[in-house]
Structure formats: structure tokens, C-alpha cells
C-alpha positions, -999 to +999 in steps of 0.1 A: -326-072-104-298-047-099-265-061-087-256-049-052-222-033-045-206-022-012-184+009-018-156+015+007-161+052+014-132+071+031-149+105+030-125+115+001-135+127-033-124+095-051-145+070-032-174+094-032-174+097-069-169+060-073-202+055-054-219+081-077-206+065-109-218+030-098-252+043-089-254+060-123-244+027-140-275+010-123-260-008-094-277-010-060-250+009-040-244+007-002-217+030+013-195+017+041-167+033+061-144+009+078-137+018+114-101+008+120-090+032+148-083+014+181-100+025+214-091+062+215-108+093+226-127+115+201-100+141+201-073+116+191-095+100+165-103+134+150-066+144+149-056+111+134-082+116+107-065+098+078-089+077+056-110+063+084-111+089+112-142+106+126-141+134+100-140+107+073-171+091+087-189+125+089-179+134+053-188+099+039-222+101+057-230+135+041-220+122+007-242+091+011-271+114+021-265+135-010-263+104-033-294+089-015-277+056-008-277+036+025-246+041+046-230+021+075-199+022+096-184-013+100-160-022+128-127-037+115-105-027+145-094-062+152-085-071+116-066-038+112-046-042+144-035-077+136-029-075+098-016-039+095-004-024+128+012-055+143+027-065+109+041-030+105+059-030+139+071-067+136+087-059+102+105-028+115+119-049+145+134-073+119+152-044+102+127-043+073+106-015+058+070-027+053+043-012+032+012-012+055-012-001+027-005-033+008-013-054+039-044-033+045-057-037+010-052-074+010-064-084+044-087-056+056-102-037+026-106-068+005-106-100+026-125-087+057-148-062+038-155-086+010-164-114+033-188-092+053-203-077+021-210-111+006-226-121+039-251-093+036-260-102+000-237-080-020-223-091-054-192-068-054-172-044-034-158-012-049-132+014-041-119+048-053-085+035-064-070+048-096-067+014-112-089-009-133-099-046-131-102-067-162-107-103-170-081-114-196-084-138-225-066-165-204-095-163-179-075-146-152-084-113-135-058-086-134-053-050-122-047-027-151-030+007-149-053+036-146-056+061-174-036+086-154+001+077-147+006+104-120-022+090-098-018+053-106-024+032-075-019-003-089+014-010-070-004-013-037-029-038-051-006-065-065-015-089-037-052-093-044-064-128-051-084-140-082-115-145-061-112-109-047-106-094-081-136-112-096-158-094-070-142-060-074-152-028-092-129+002-097-148+029-116-124+057-109-095+041-130-110+054-162-107+090-152-081+117-145-081+133-110-093+167-123-122+149-140-131+132-107-131+166-089-151+181-117-178+154-114-179+159-076-184+196-081-211+192-107-232+169-085-227+192-055-204+170-032-188+192-005-156+169-007-149+180-044-117+198-034-108+179-002-071+174+001-057+138-005-045+119+025-008+112+020+006+098+052+002+064+068-032+067+084-022+053+118+010+075+120-003+109+110+029+127+123+051+104+101+072+095+133+075+058+126+101+052+152+081+070+179+050+048+171+071+016+173+086+027+206+051+033+220+037+000+206+066-023+214+082-009+245+111-031+257+111-051+224+125-021+206+162-027+196+186-005+216+212+018+201+241+001+182+269+007+158+271+024+124+296+004+104+312+008+070+307-017+042+341-032+052+331-036+088+348-005+104+328+011+133+319+047+123+297+058+153+265+050+172+229+048+159+197+054+178+182+019+171+175+001+138+139+011+137+149+047+129+165+038+095+157+025+061+179+015+031+188+045+009+184+070+037+208+099+038+192+126+060+186+124+097+214+098+103+229+119+131+264+112+120+289+136+104+318+120+085+327+149+062+313+132+032+277+120+022+268+085+034+237+064+029+222+034+047+231+004+025+219-024+049+203-030+082+215-060+102+191-069+130+211-099+141+241-078+150+221-045+156+243-027+130+234-001+104+257-002+074+267+031+058+283+035+023+285+057-007+256+065-031+271+038-055+268+012-027+230+018-027+226+005-062+221-032-072+212-052-102+192-080-086+168-089-058+149-119-044+113-118-032+090-142-015+053-142-005+047-143-043+012-136-057+005-141-094-022-120-112-023-118-150+001-147-152-006-181-135+031-185-129+066-175-142+074-197-172+112-201-175+128-166-177+104-138-184+111-101-192+088-078-172+088-043-158+094-041-120+085-014-096+104-016-063+085+011-044+053+031-049+071+061-064+094+041-087+086+045-124+097+009-131+127-009-146+129-038-170+142-071-155+144-108-162+124-128-137+128-165-128+113-187-102+139-199-077+117-218-053+082-227-044+076-192-030+105-172-044+114-152-075+147-137-086+148-104-106+179-093-126+177-057-138+190-044-171+204-014-153+212-009-116+183+002-094+186+023-063+177+013-027+162-021-031+146-023+004+138-056+022+101-055+033+089-034+004+071-050-025+084-057-060+055-055-084+059-069-119+040-056-149+033-072-183+024-042-204-004-024-186-013-053-164+001-065-130+017-099-137+024-105-100+047-095-072+063-104-039+080-090-008+116-081-012+140-103+009 
């Protein structure tokens, strides 16, 4: 009997072609769109769009009809609110810069969707990520880089567990983006040339601070002082949720020379400004560690680290410094190490593990 797979369909070309490829490979495919939008009117949902808005549902349903696979919309509003939106605002209030897509992948797209899929008799879940899943000779499952470096999405997947990976299929990782669009065109999918969604899905206007103000009200930190690295007061800031480490534009302060955010101090409500050189560092610590291709860090290991989604990666020496903490020392200084972001470690083409920068 054919293995059953639930494909998370966002209405985009990647997940649509993922569903097609799996059907072609002989799987019994079910399409699912995850409803994550909170209780909003239709106009707001449509405007918000993103990967799970109303237009996504309509596009995914049309694709499922075209592929002749069953299609459902599953409600994950509660899980999304708790694990993604509330986490996002809480981190910003602490002066950190979170990555909500990593939280969504781990706790919503995988944990919640996988649990529900297994409950309805599925063997696997699948997505349209540009990444690959492999079982290694040591028995562990790991995410492997996709064949296309410019679309590689492995960074946001470092936090998946061994159980989740053992039940995951990622057929798109073997293709380049233009090949995926070409397949979609050949099989007559109307989403073949649909634009990729780039922004955070629940903040479509990219106004993070405005979203946090609306969500948190009186909890939002008030304006405070910009200070220099040696503690001198330089001016007033609008509130720490408006800034991130490495930021230069939109600071609202003119000192006659370029300055960058080097640190955010929630305990004193200060934003520290310094020169470009002050934004570079050679080390970081991370917690909430998840190991993937490696079962653990053995002594001191040399691995490649990405400190943000767009970072190409830098070599570093990694050691374990506590039950849930690692220390990375880079061969060359890296720019804007940002608390709250993930450091993802690679051993060749495979994710070795990662953690949250502290």
C-alpha cells in the first residue's frame, strides 16, 4: 500500500510542486493549508496574505484540484499565537531579535502538523523547503543543503528533532528554483510564476515596532537614552523594540559621523551606539541547543557557522560550556552577532546543530 504524506501547501509554487513530485513518486498525497491567522475580518486576512492568508487557501485549493489530491484547511491559530507571535513579542521586549520562522517551523509546521497528520494515519509530512533530509551512517537524520545555494533554506530548519526529521520529506531540495517553476508551468499550475513571500507573514508591512505596540500596549518599553560604548549619553531613543544590533539607518540621531547599534540593554532601557568596528566580534555563546547530524559536541570541533539567514557562514571552533550552552570562537571577526537570532552549525553540507545566540 502507498505511504501517505501530508503536504503543507502555502499556495506558492514550491509546495505545489512538492505535492506533484510526491504524487509522481507514488505517495498517497493529501494537501493541507495551515490556518494561522487570528480572528480577523476577510479584508484583513486577504491583505495579510503571506503564506497562509485567504489567497493562499484559494491558490492551494486550485492546485490540489489540478493535481487531483484531497485538500483540507487545518486550524492552527492557537499554536501559532502561542509559539510564534507571543514568542516574537516577548523576545523584542527583552531587547532581543527573534527569528519567528524558526519557531514556526519547529512548533507549528512540524510539531503540530506532524502530530495531527500522524493522527489521521499519515506516514510523513512534506514541505516545499529548499533543503534535503538524509539519514547518515551514524543513524542520525540531518538536514542537508539544497542543490541551489541562493535559495537554500536549511538555516531556519536547524531546530527540528530526530523524530520529526524521520517523518519528513523535502522533494524540492533536489531542484533549482527555475526548474521548479518550469515543472509547474509544464503541468499547468497557475502559481508557476507567483512571487515568493519575503516578509514575516503576520507583519506584512514590516513595521515590527508598530505590531509590538499594538500587541503589548503598556508593556512596551518607553523611550530611553542612546549611550556611547563608554557610557556617555548621546540622545534619546524611541524605545528598545525599534532597534536591532548592527542597525545604522532609521536611528533618528545625527552625530555628524556614522553610528551603529552595538548593544541593547533592556535592564537600563539603553541603546548603545558605536562605530562599525564595534559591531564586529570573534565569539558568541548560544543556548537552547539542538544537535542534528552530531549527537553532541566532542571536545573542540571546527564547524561552519551561520549567524543569520543571509550570512554565508564563517569557520569557528565550537565547544560545549554547559548542559545547554555552546561557545563559538571565529577564525575572523563576524559582524552584528545578534542576541535572539540563531547560530546554525554546519559539518560540510549537513546541519550539525545550532542554538539561540545569547
